[in-house]
GUTORKOL-864307 format. One line per field, with one value per atom (N, C-alpha, C, O): x, y, z; atom name. Coordinates in Angstrom, 2 decimals, padded with zeros to 5 digits. Layout:
# residues N
px: X	... $
py: Y	... $
pz: Z	... $
torza: CA	... $
//
This chain:
# residues 216
px: 140.82	141.70	142.84	143.43	143.16	144.22	145.11	144.91	146.07	146.97	147.70	148.17	147.80	148.45	149.88	150.13	150.83	152.23	152.70	153.85	151.84	152.20	152.54	153.33	151.93	152.14	153.19	153.43	153.81	154.75	156.09	156.40	156.87	158.25	159.14	159.34	159.67	160.35	161.68	162.17	162.26	163.48	163.18	164.08	161.90	161.47	160.33	159.47	160.32	159.16	158.91	157.76	159.94	159.75	159.13	158.23	159.62	159.07	157.63	156.80	157.32	155.96	154.97	153.81	155.42	154.57	154.25	153.11	155.26	155.04	154.06	153.20	154.19	153.29	151.85	150.91	151.68	150.33	149.73	148.57	150.51	150.04	149.74	148.70	150.65	150.45	149.22	148.59	148.89	147.73	146.40	145.34	146.46	145.23	144.85	143.78	145.70	145.40	145.43	146.19	144.61	144.59	145.21	145.79	145.07	145.60	146.73	146.82	147.57	148.51	148.24	148.36	147.87	147.50	148.74	149.46	148.98	150.21	149.82	149.33	150.05	149.70	150.86	151.97	150.59	151.58	151.18	150.13	152.01	151.70	152.77	153.96	152.33	153.27	153.64	154.45	153.06	153.34	152.62	152.83	151.78	151.02	149.52	148.84	149.03	147.62	147.34	146.28	148.30	148.27	149.59	150.57	149.63	150.86	152.06	153.21	151.78	152.86	153.47	152.85	154.71	155.37	155.64	156.19	155.25	155.50	156.51	157.66	156.09	156.99	156.36	155.17	157.18	156.69	157.10	157.17	157.38	157.61	158.76	158.61	159.91	161.02	160.67	161.09	159.92	159.54	158.60	158.78	157.63	156.68	157.41	157.18	158.29	159.05	159.92	160.07	160.50	161.42	160.70	161.27	159.46	158.74	157.87	157.36	157.68	156.82	157.28	156.43	158.57	158.97	158.82	158.93	158.57	158.56	157.23	157.16	156.18	154.86	153.94	154.13	152.93	151.90	150.61	149.57	150.66	149.49	149.09	149.94	147.82	147.32	147.80	147.53	148.50	148.98	147.90	147.57	147.35	146.25	146.90	147.13	147.20	148.00	147.08	146.31	147.17	146.31	147.11	148.00	146.80	147.54	146.92	145.82	147.62	147.22	148.16	148.99	147.97	148.87	148.07	146.96	148.64	148.02	148.34	149.35	147.47	147.65	148.00	149.05	147.15	147.47	147.64	148.34	147.00	147.05	148.50	148.81	149.37	150.76	151.51	152.49	151.05	151.88	151.31	151.88	150.20	149.55	150.49	150.61	151.14	152.03	153.17	153.56	153.71	154.83	154.40	155.11	153.25	152.79	152.41	152.55	151.94	151.66	152.93	152.97	153.99	155.25	155.87	156.58	155.60	156.16	155.45	155.97	154.25	153.59	152.24	151.74	151.64	150.31	149.28	149.34	148.35	147.23	145.95	145.17	145.75	144.63	145.23	146.07	144.80	145.28	144.09	143.14	144.15	143.09	143.59	144.64	142.84	143.18	142.06	140.94	142.37	141.37	140.55	141.09	139.24	138.34	138.72	138.64	139.12	139.44	140.73	140.98	141.55	142.87	142.90	143.93	141.79	141.77	140.90	139.73	141.47	140.68	139.65	138.53	140.00	139.11	139.14	139.94	138.29	138.33	138.14	138.73	137.32	137.11	138.38	138.66	139.14	140.39	141.37	142.07	141.41	142.30	141.83	142.64	140.54	140.00	140.27	140.64	140.10	140.37	141.85	142.16	142.74	144.17	144.50	145.30	143.88	144.11	143.61	144.32	142.41	141.87	142.65	142.86	143.09	143.88	145.23	145.82	145.69	146.94	146.71	147.65	145.46	145.14	144.98	145.08	144.74	144.63	143.21	142.44	142.88	141.60	141.68	142.72	140.54	140.48	139.67	138.56	140.25	139.51	139.47	140.39	138.39	138.29	138.04	137.18	138.79	138.68	138.11	138.29	137.41	136.91	137.28	137.28	137.59	137.93	136.66	135.56	136.80	135.61	134.71	133.50	135.30	134.50	133.85	133.09	134.13	133.55	132.21	132.16	131.13	129.84	129.96	130.53	129.43	129.55	128.86	129.23	127.86	127.14	128.04	127.72	129.14	130.03	130.66	131.06	130.76	131.39	130.38	130.76	129.09	128.06	128.22	128.09	128.51	128.60	129.74	129.78	130.65	131.81	131.75	132.72	130.61	130.50	130.67	131.13	130.29	130.37	131.80	132.03	132.78	134.17	135.03	136.25	134.38	135.11	135.00	133.96	136.09	136.05	135.91	135.44	136.31	136.27	136.14	136.68	135.42	135.33	135.83	135.37	136.79	137.40	136.85	137.02	136.19	135.71	136.72	136.93	137.35	138.27	137.46	136.57	137.79	137.05	137.89	137.54	139.00	139.80	140.31	140.17	140.88	141.51	142.77	143.62	142.91	144.06	145.38	145.47	146.39	147.73	148.40	149.62	147.62	148.20	147.61	146.39	148.45	147.98	147.56	147.89	146.83	146.50	145.37	145.18	144.60	143.49	142.25	142.13	141.33	140.08	139.07	138.91	138.38	137.33	136.25	135.77	135.88	134.84	133.46	133.13	132.68	131.42	130.43	129.64	130.46	129.54	129.79	128.98	130.90	131.25	130.28	130.09	129.65	128.72	127.59	127.25	127.03	125.95	126.46	125.73	127.69	128.26	128.43	128.15	128.87	129.03	127.66	127.51	126.67	125.33	124.74	124.13	124.92	124.39	125.02	124.33	126.32	127.01	126.59	126.34	126.51	126.13	124.74	124.50	123.81	122.45	122.45	121.78	123.20	123.26	123.81	123.25	124.88	125.49	124.53	124.37	123.90	122.98	121.75	121.26	121.26	120.03	120.26	119.31	121.52	121.80	122.69	123.37	122.66	123.34	124.84	125.55	125.35	126.80	127.16	128.13	126.38	126.60	127.91	128.32	128.58	129.89	131.04	132.19	130.75	131.78	132.07	131.17	133.34	133.74	133.70	133.93	133.41	133.56	134.68	134.61	135.71	136.85	136.76	136.32	137.19	137.21	138.63	139.28	139.09	140.46	140.47	140.11	140.88	141.06	140.37	139.14	141.15	140.59	139.89	139.06	140.20	139.55	140.14	141.36	139.26	139.64	138.69	137.65	139.04	138.12	136.77	135.73	136.79	135.56	134.57	133.36	135.06	134.12	134.04	133.29	134.80	134.83	133.45	133.05	132.73	131.42	130.47	129.73	130.48	129.59	129.98	129.11	131.27	131.73	131.26	130.78	131.41	130.97	129.46	128.95	128.74	127.28	126.77	125.70	127.51	127.10	127.25	126.61	128.10	128.20	129.60	129.76	130.61	131.98	132.39	131.90	133.30	133.76	135.27	135.78	135.99	137.45	137.90	137.53	138.69	139.01	140.52	141.31	140.89	142.29	142.53	141.76	143.61	143.98	145.48	146.26	145.88	147.29	147.74	148.35	147.44	147.84	147.26	147.90	146.06	145.42	146.15	145.97	146.98	147.76	149.20	149.74	149.82	151.26	151.71	152.90	150.78	151.16	151.45	151.90	151.18	151.43	152.07	152.87	151.72	152.19	151.39	150.18	152.06	151.36	150.52	149.34	151.09	150.34	149.12	148.03	149.28	148.16	147.08	145.89	147.49	146.52	145.72	144.50	146.39	145.67	144.72	143.59	145.18	144.32	143.06	141.96	143.22	142.08	141.09	139.88	141.60	140.72	140.05	138.87	140.78	140.22	139.13	138.10	139.34	138.32	137.08	135.96	137.27	136.13	135.37	134.14	136.13	135.56	134.66	133.54	135.17	134.46	133.17	132.23	133.15	131.95	130.79	129.65	131.04	129.99	129.17	128.23 $
py: 005.18	004.11	004.70	005.72	004.05	004.51	003.31	002.71	002.96	001.86	002.14	003.26	001.12	001.26	000.77	-000.41	001.67	001.29	000.43	000.00	000.16	-000.78	-002.15	-002.90	-002.46	-003.76	-003.68	-004.67	-002.52	-002.33	-002.99	-003.35	-003.12	-003.60	-002.38	-001.62	-002.17	-000.91	-000.75	000.37	-001.81	-001.64	-001.11	-000.65	-001.18	-000.65	000.36	000.48	001.06	001.88	002.97	003.18	003.67	004.72	004.21	004.83	003.06	002.47	002.05	002.21	001.51	001.04	002.21	002.10	003.31	004.49	004.99	005.35	005.02	005.44	004.49	004.94	003.20	002.23	002.45	002.28	002.83	003.14	004.30	004.24	005.34	006.51	006.11	006.48	005.37	004.96	004.07	004.06	003.33	002.45	003.15	002.57	004.41	005.19	005.55	006.11	005.24	005.62	007.14	007.82	007.64	009.08	009.38	010.45	008.45	008.63	007.61	006.59	007.93	006.97	006.91	007.91	005.73	005.56	005.21	004.26	005.99	005.85	005.61	006.51	004.39	004.00	004.30	003.80	005.11	005.46	004.78	005.10	003.85	003.07	003.30	003.36	003.43	003.81	002.68	002.88	001.48	000.39	000.52	-000.30	001.52	001.75	001.64	000.79	002.50	002.41	001.09	000.48	000.67	-000.66	-001.35	-000.67	-002.69	-003.38	-003.14	-003.18	-002.88	-002.76	-001.36	-000.39	-001.28	-000.02	000.02	-000.93	001.11	001.20	002.31	002.21	003.34	004.42	005.75	005.82	006.79	008.09	009.21	009.04	010.35	011.56	011.45	011.92	010.86	010.83	010.12	010.56	009.03	008.31	009.16	009.27	009.76	010.60	011.76	012.06	012.40	013.52	013.08	013.82	011.89	011.43	011.07	011.23	010.58	010.19	011.31	011.19	012.40	013.48	014.05	014.30	014.26	014.80	013.82	014.21	012.55	011.52	011.42	010.76	012.06	011.87	013.03	013.70	013.25	014.24	013.56	014.22	012.27	011.60	012.26	012.79	012.22	012.74	011.83	010.63	012.40	011.62	011.53	012.51	010.34	010.02	009.36	008.15	010.17	009.72	009.29	010.09	008.03	007.42	007.24	006.39	008.04	008.02	007.00	007.20	005.91	004.93	005.12	004.28	006.27	006.69	007.32	007.80	007.30	007.98	009.48	009.88	010.27	011.72	012.35	012.98	012.17	012.67	014.18	014.68	014.91	016.37	016.88	017.91	016.16	016.59	016.66	017.39	015.91	015.68	016.27	016.07	016.99	017.49	018.40	018.25	019.32	020.25	019.51	019.87	018.49	017.75	016.98	016.98	016.33	015.60	016.55	016.21	017.73	018.74	019.14	019.20	019.41	019.83	018.73	019.03	017.48	016.37	016.12	015.41	016.70	016.58	015.89	015.57	015.64	015.02	015.95	017.17	015.39	016.14	015.91	016.83	014.66	014.27	013.63	012.74	014.08	013.48	012.86	013.56	011.56	010.81	010.32	009.69	010.60	010.13	009.24	009.25	008.47	007.56	008.25	008.89	008.09	008.63	008.10	008.83	006.85	006.21	006.74	006.53	007.44	007.88	009.36	009.85	010.06	011.51	011.88	011.50	012.61	013.09	014.11	014.13	014.95	015.98	015.93	016.63	015.11	014.97	016.27	016.47	017.16	018.43	019.28	019.98	019.22	019.98	019.45	020.23	018.13	017.54	017.94	018.33	017.84	018.22	019.69	020.04	020.55	021.97	022.20	023.02	021.49	021.65	021.23	021.88	020.16	019.70	020.73	021.06	021.24	022.24	023.54	024.19	023.93	025.15	025.05	026.05	023.80	023.57	023.53	023.35	023.69	023.71	022.34	022.20	021.31	019.94	019.42	019.97	018.36	017.71	016.77	016.21	016.63	015.85	014.58	014.60	013.48	012.23	011.72	011.96	011.04	010.36	008.89	008.53	008.04	006.59	005.93	006.42	004.82	004.02	002.56	002.05	001.89	000.48	-000.36	000.16	-001.63	-002.47	-002.59	-002.75	-002.51	-002.66	-001.39	-001.42	-000.27	001.01	001.20	001.12	001.46	001.70	002.82	003.88	002.57	003.58	004.88	005.95	004.77	005.97	006.92	008.10	006.42	007.27	008.38	009.41	008.18	009.20	010.22	011.26	009.93	010.84	012.29	013.21	012.52	013.91	014.71	015.93	014.04	014.74	014.82	015.23	014.43	014.46	015.87	016.05	016.87	018.24	018.77	019.82	018.06	018.52	017.55	017.65	016.60	015.60	015.89	016.32	015.66	015.56	014.10	013.79	013.21	011.78	011.02	011.42	009.91	008.99	007.63	007.10	007.10	005.82	004.72	004.74	003.77	002.60	001.47	000.98	001.09	-000.04	-001.33	-001.58	-002.11	-003.35	-004.58	-005.72	-004.32	-005.31	-004.61	-003.39	-005.36	-004.72	-003.99	-004.59	-002.71	-001.95	-002.48	-002.94	-002.38	-002.73	-003.83	-003.99	-004.61	-005.74	-005.81	-005.67	-006.02	-006.20	-007.63	-008.53	-007.85	-009.20	-009.88	-011.08	-009.13	-009.74	-009.89	-009.26	-010.73	-010.96	-009.88	-009.50	-009.39	-008.39	-008.88	-010.01	-008.03	-008.36	-008.11	-006.97	-009.15	-009.06	-008.08	-007.47	-007.92	-006.98	-005.54	-004.66	-005.30	-003.94	-003.37	-002.16	-004.23	-003.73	-002.93	-001.85	-003.47	-002.76	-001.45	-000.45	-001.44	-000.22	000.86	002.04	000.45	001.41	001.97	003.18	001.08	001.53	002.48	003.48	002.15	003.00	004.38	005.39	004.43	005.72	006.50	007.71	005.83	006.54	007.14	008.27	006.39	006.91	008.11	009.11	008.02	009.16	010.39	011.48	010.23	011.38	011.99	013.21	011.16	011.65	012.32	013.32	011.76	012.28	013.56	014.25	013.87	014.99	016.07	016.82	016.12	017.19	017.06	018.05	015.84	015.61	014.70	013.93	014.78	013.88	014.13	013.33	015.25	015.54	014.86	014.94	014.20	013.52	012.16	011.36	011.92	010.64	009.54	009.80	008.33	007.15	006.31	005.83	006.14	005.33	003.98	003.90	002.93	001.59	001.05	001.18	000.44	-000.07	-001.43	-001.55	-002.46	-003.77	-004.89	-004.93	-005.79	-006.97	-006.73	-007.54	-005.63	-005.33	-006.22	-006.32	-006.84	-007.67	-007.38	-006.74	-007.85	-007.68	-008.31	-007.81	-009.43	-010.18	-009.41	-009.65	-008.49	-007.75	-006.27	-005.53	-005.81	-004.38	-003.84	-002.79	-004.55	-004.07	-003.92	-002.94	-004.88	-004.82	-003.68	-003.03	-003.42	-002.31	-000.98	-000.11	-000.82	000.42	000.57	001.67	-000.52	-000.48	-000.10	000.50	-000.45	-000.10	001.38	001.91	002.07	003.52	004.08	005.29	003.23	003.73	004.29	003.85	005.28	005.82	006.07	006.54	005.76	005.78	004.42	004.00	003.73	002.33	002.17	002.50	001.66	001.34	-000.12	-001.00	-000.37	-001.74	-001.90	-001.12	-002.92	-003.19	-004.43	-004.36	-005.59	-006.86	-007.04	-007.64	-006.52	-006.67	-005.91	-006.19	-004.95	-004.17	-004.67	-004.87	-004.86	-005.06	-006.52	-006.79	-007.45	-008.86	-009.36	-010.49	-008.52	-008.89	-007.74	-006.99	-007.60	-006.46	-005.23	-005.17	-004.25	-003.13	-002.35	-002.10	-001.96	-001.15	-001.90	-001.34	-003.17	-003.97	-004.13	-004.01	-004.40	-004.58	-003.30	-003.36	-002.15	-000.89	-000.65	-000.21	-000.93	-000.75	-001.60	-001.14	-002.85	-003.75	-003.25	-003.19	-002.89	-002.41	-001.10	-000.89	-000.22	001.07	000.86	001.54	-000.07	-000.37	-000.96	-000.61	-001.85	-002.40	-001.29	-001.26	-000.37	000.77	001.58	001.94	001.85	002.70	002.06	002.75	000.72	000.02	000.02	-000.19	000.24	000.15	001.42	001.54 $
pz: 199.73	200.19	200.99	200.61	202.11	203.01	203.37	204.42	202.52	202.87	204.19	204.43	205.02	206.33	206.25	205.99	206.48	206.36	207.53	207.54	208.49	209.54	208.94	209.50	207.79	207.14	206.03	205.34	205.85	204.75	205.03	206.17	203.98	204.07	204.24	203.29	205.44	205.72	204.99	204.86	204.52	203.75	202.35	201.64	201.95	200.66	200.82	199.95	201.93	202.26	201.23	200.82	200.79	199.80	198.52	197.96	198.06	196.84	197.02	196.12	198.20	198.42	198.58	198.18	199.16	199.24	197.83	197.53	196.97	195.58	194.90	194.14	195.15	194.55	195.00	194.22	196.27	196.77	195.99	195.57	195.80	195.03	193.59	193.04	192.97	191.58	191.42	190.37	192.48	192.42	192.63	192.42	193.05	193.20	194.62	194.84	195.60	196.98	197.13	196.45	198.02	198.31	199.68	199.88	200.61	201.95	202.19	201.51	203.16	203.72	205.21	205.91	205.69	207.10	207.90	207.57	208.95	209.74	211.19	211.87	211.67	213.03	213.99	213.81	214.99	216.00	217.30	217.87	217.78	218.98	220.03	219.73	221.28	222.34	223.30	224.20	223.12	224.05	225.37	226.27	225.51	226.74	226.44	227.01	225.56	225.18	224.47	224.65	223.66	223.05	223.36	223.65	223.32	223.73	222.82	223.26	221.55	220.58	220.57	221.00	220.08	219.80	218.30	217.74	217.64	216.21	215.93	216.33	215.25	214.88	215.27	215.57	215.26	215.70	214.77	213.55	215.36	214.58	213.58	212.46	213.93	212.96	211.65	210.58	211.74	210.52	209.67	208.46	210.31	209.56	208.89	207.72	209.62	209.07	207.90	206.92	208.00	206.95	205.66	204.58	205.76	204.54	203.98	202.86	204.73	204.25	202.91	202.05	202.68	201.37	200.22	199.06	200.52	199.48	198.74	197.70	199.26	198.65	199.01	200.02	198.15	198.46	198.92	199.00	199.21	199.78	201.10	201.81	201.41	202.68	203.80	203.78	204.77	205.90	206.97	207.64	207.09	208.00	209.22	209.24	210.24	211.37	212.51	213.04	212.87	213.89	215.17	215.24	216.17	217.43	218.38	218.90	218.60	219.61	220.80	221.12	221.45	222.52	223.65	223.44	224.84	225.97	225.89	225.33	226.45	226.53	225.18	225.05	224.18	222.85	222.76	221.88	223.67	223.62	223.65	223.05	224.34	224.49	223.17	223.05	222.17	220.99	219.70	218.63	219.79	218.58	217.79	216.57	218.45	217.73	217.04	215.93	217.69	217.10	215.86	214.86	215.93	214.75	213.62	212.45	213.98	212.97	212.25	211.02	213.01	212.41	211.54	210.58	211.88	211.12	209.80	208.93	209.63	208.34	208.33	207.25	209.48	209.52	208.87	209.05	208.14	207.58	208.36	208.59	208.77	209.63	210.88	210.78	212.04	213.29	214.00	214.37	214.18	214.84	216.19	216.27	217.23	218.57	219.09	218.57	220.12	220.68	221.76	222.67	221.65	222.66	224.04	225.03	224.10	225.38	226.01	227.19	225.21	225.69	226.07	226.53	225.89	226.10	227.29	227.35	228.23	229.36	228.92	229.44	227.96	227.45	225.92	225.30	225.31	223.85	223.10	222.04	223.64	222.94	222.93	221.95	223.99	224.03	222.99	222.34	222.83	221.82	220.42	219.58	220.18	218.88	218.58	217.46	219.58	219.38	219.04	218.17	219.71	219.44	218.01	217.34	217.54	216.16	215.16	214.21	215.38	214.46	214.53	213.50	215.72	215.86	215.15	214.75	215.00	214.26	212.75	211.98	212.34	210.92	210.30	209.08	211.13	210.64	210.84	211.63	210.13	210.32	211.52	211.83	212.19	213.43	213.24	212.70	213.70	213.77	215.20	215.98	215.54	216.83	216.56	215.75	217.25	217.06	218.31	219.42	218.09	219.21	218.99	217.87	220.10	220.08	219.91	220.10	219.56	219.37	220.60	220.47	221.79	223.00	223.50	224.46	222.86	223.26	222.55	221.33	223.29	222.61	221.58	221.86	220.40	219.35	219.76	219.29	220.62	221.07	221.86	221.98	222.40	223.20	222.37	222.92	221.07	220.22	219.71	219.17	219.86	219.35	219.85	219.05	221.15	221.62	221.00	221.15	220.32	219.76	218.23	217.59	217.66	216.20	215.65	214.52	216.44	215.96	215.87	215.27	216.47	216.39	215.59	215.59	214.90	214.11	212.62	212.13	211.92	210.47	210.05	208.95	210.94	210.66	211.97	213.00	211.92	213.06	212.58	211.57	213.32	212.96	213.86	215.08	213.25	213.96	213.78	212.68	214.87	214.81	214.71	215.52	213.72	213.49	213.87	213.55	214.55	215.26	216.52	216.65	217.43	218.58	218.12	217.46	218.46	217.97	218.51	219.65	217.66	218.10	217.32	217.40	216.57	215.84	214.44	214.26	213.45	212.09	211.83	212.60	210.71	210.28	211.02	210.87	211.82	212.57	211.69	210.63	212.15	211.44	211.78	212.94	210.78	210.91	211.89	211.77	212.84	213.82	213.20	212.87	213.03	212.28	212.89	212.16	214.21	214.85	214.43	214.71	213.78	213.36	212.33	212.26	211.53	210.53	211.18	210.71	212.26	212.95	213.55	213.57	214.04	214.60	213.53	213.76	212.37	211.27	210.86	210.67	210.72	210.33	211.37	211.02	212.64	213.71	213.67	213.81	213.48	213.42	212.19	212.27	211.04	209.82	209.95	209.52	210.54	210.72	211.65	211.38	212.74	213.66	212.96	213.08	212.24	211.56	210.55	210.49	209.75	208.73	209.33	208.81	210.43	211.05	211.85	212.20	212.16	213.05	212.42	213.11	211.10	210.40	210.34	210.13	210.51	210.45	209.28	209.36	208.20	207.08	206.36	205.52	206.68	206.09	206.84	206.40	207.94	208.72	208.09	207.88	207.79	207.23	208.29	209.47	207.84	208.70	208.12	206.99	208.92	208.53	209.25	210.39	208.56	209.12	209.01	207.98	210.10	210.14	210.83	212.01	210.07	210.68	209.93	209.85	209.37	208.74	207.42	207.01	206.75	205.47	204.37	204.22	203.62	202.48	201.32	201.50	200.15	199.02	199.33	198.90	200.08	200.34	201.21	201.12	202.05	202.92	202.60	203.25	201.61	201.31	200.93	201.42	200.07	199.64	200.83	200.91	201.75	202.91	203.84	204.42	203.97	204.81	204.23	204.97	202.93	202.29	202.34	202.57	202.13	202.17	203.55	203.67	204.59	205.95	206.23	207.13	205.45	205.60	205.73	205.85	205.71	205.77	204.41	203.38	204.42	203.15	203.10	202.08	204.18	204.18	204.70	205.80	203.90	204.19	204.37	203.49	205.54	205.83	205.49	205.87	204.76	204.42	204.59	204.06	205.34	205.56	204.84	203.78	205.42	204.82	203.43	202.56	203.19	201.88	200.79	199.61	201.18	200.22	200.15	199.06	201.31	201.35	201.35	201.46	201.24	201.21	199.80	199.62	198.80	197.41	196.67	197.24	195.40	194.62	195.03	194.82	195.61	196.25	195.26	195.51	194.15	193.17	192.69	192.62	192.36	191.87	192.93	192.64	194.17	195.25	195.48	195.68	195.45	195.63	194.46	194.66	193.24	192.07	192.18	191.88	192.61	192.71	193.76	193.51	194.94	196.00	195.63	195.92	194.98	194.56	193.52	193.56	192.61	191.62	192.26	191.88	193.23	193.97	194.68	194.69	195.28	196.00	195.06	195.40	193.86	192.91	192.40	192.01	192.41	191.90	192.87	192.46	194.13	195.15	195.17	195.96 $
torza: N	CA	C	O	N	CA	C	O	N	CA	C	O	N	CA	C	O	N	CA	C	O	N	CA	C	O	N	CA	C	O	N	CA	C	O	N	CA	C	O	N	CA	C	O	N	CA	C	O	N	CA	C	O	N	CA	C	O	N	CA	C	O	N	CA	C	O	N	CA	C	O	N	CA	C	O	N	CA	C	O	N	CA	C	O	N	CA	C	O	N	CA	C	O	N	CA	C	O	N	CA	C	O	N	CA	C	O	N	CA	C	O	N	CA	C	O	N	CA	C	O	N	CA	C	O	N	CA	C	O	N	CA	C	O	N	CA	C	O	N	CA	C	O	N	CA	C	O	N	CA	C	O	N	CA	C	O	N	CA	C	O	N	CA	C	O	N	CA	C	O	N	CA	C	O	N	CA	C	O	N	CA	C	O	N	CA	C	O	N	CA	C	O	N	CA	C	O	N	CA	C	O	N	CA	C	O	N	CA	C	O	N	CA	C	O	N	CA	C	O	N	CA	C	O	N	CA	C	O	N	CA	C	O	N	CA	C	O	N	CA	C	O	N	CA	C	O	N	CA	C	O	N	CA	C	O	N	CA	C	O	N	CA	C	O	N	CA	C	O	N	CA	C	O	N	CA	C	O	N	CA	C	O	N	CA	C	O	N	CA	C	O	N	CA	C	O	N	CA	C	O	N	CA	C	O	N	CA	C	O	N	CA	C	O	N	CA	C	O	N	CA	C	O	N	CA	C	O	N	CA	C	O	N	CA	C	O	N	CA	C	O	N	CA	C	O	N	CA	C	O	N	CA	C	O	N	CA	C	O	N	CA	C	O	N	CA	C	O	N	CA	C	O	N	CA	C	O	N	CA	C	O	N	CA	C	O	N	CA	C	O	N	CA	C	O	N	CA	C	O	N	CA	C	O	N	CA	C	O	N	CA	C	O	N	CA	C	O	N	CA	C	O	N	CA	C	O	N	CA	C	O	N	CA	C	O	N	CA	C	O	N	CA	C	O	N	CA	C	O	N	CA	C	O	N	CA	C	O	N	CA	C	O	N	CA	C	O	N	CA	C	O	N	CA	C	O	N	CA	C	O	N	CA	C	O	N	CA	C	O	N	CA	C	O	N	CA	C	O	N	CA	C	O	N	CA	C	O	N	CA	C	O	N	CA	C	O	N	CA	C	O	N	CA	C	O	N	CA	C	O	N	CA	C	O	N	CA	C	O	N	CA	C	O	N	CA	C	O	N	CA	C	O	N	CA	C	O	N	CA	C	O	N	CA	C	O	N	CA	C	O	N	CA	C	O	N	CA	C	O	N	CA	C	O	N	CA	C	O	N	CA	C	O	N	CA	C	O	N	CA	C	O	N	CA	C	O	N	CA	C	O	N	CA	C	O	N	CA	C	O	N	CA	C	O	N	CA	C	O	N	CA	C	O	N	CA	C	O	N	CA	C	O	N	CA	C	O	N	CA	C	O	N	CA	C	O	N	CA	C	O	N	CA	C	O	N	CA	C	O	N	CA	C	O	N	CA	C	O	N	CA	C	O	N	CA	C	O	N	CA	C	O	N	CA	C	O	N	CA	C	O	N	CA	C	O	N	CA	C	O	N	CA	C	O	N	CA	C	O	N	CA	C	O	N	CA	C	O	N	CA	C	O	N	CA	C	O	N	CA	C	O	N	CA	C	O	N	CA	C	O	N	CA	C	O	N	CA	C	O	N	CA	C	O	N	CA	C	O	N	CA	C	O	N	CA	C	O	N	CA	C	O	N	CA	C	O	N	CA	C	O	N	CA	C	O	N	CA	C	O	N	CA	C	O	N	CA	C	O	N	CA	C	O	N	CA	C	O	N	CA	C	O	N	CA	C	O	N	CA	C	O	N	CA	C	O	N	CA	C	O	N	CA	C	O	N	CA	C	O	N	CA	C	O	N	CA	C	O	N	CA	C	O	N	CA	C	O	N	CA	C	O	N	CA	C	O	N	CA	C	O	N	CA	C	O	N	CA	C	O	N	CA	C	O	N	CA	C	O	N	CA	C	O	N	CA	C	O	N	CA	C	O	N	CA	C	O	N	CA	C	O	N	CA	C	O	N	CA	C	O	N	CA	C	O	N	CA	C	O	N	CA	C	O	N	CA	C	O	N	CA	C	O	N	CA	C	O	N	CA	C	O	N	CA	C	O	N	CA	C	O $
//
């Protein structure tokens, strides 16, 4: 489970991060938006640096920014554990992946809903994780795109058939208890949840989703 702090209450962010950990989350998903690659602007290095001492959760940093290669060292210094960049935003995805690994971090590559899932296949050998966006990136609270199930299954089959079964598949967007089982059954194993966690009691919501996760 990777609760997304994009949906958190920032006046109580430290408390809510602790609640995520107490509820059983392993990752904390941190969306970085630049207002260019996506319309929205979120938060950047100062926020990540300020919350890093507050928790030992894995910082799963999702860069929705142009020219991600420029910023790998900075996000590394701020405390990122996994750095995910968008395939659509990188002129040379392998160079970005190499920079992330050279910094001692895990590398993720993300694709938007309109990008053919096959486009990420050539980079599976340099990924620790592939993030399939199941909504258009940039806005929280959107409805899960149903066609995403086939995309997840297609990617999982490719990874398993080509010796990349150790690559995680992360899903971000519109995750609810009602669709969690189907998402996991399709082949995803890292789940980002924003509104489903932070719209109620955070610890309880994480506990419920984590328990559902464990049952599948």
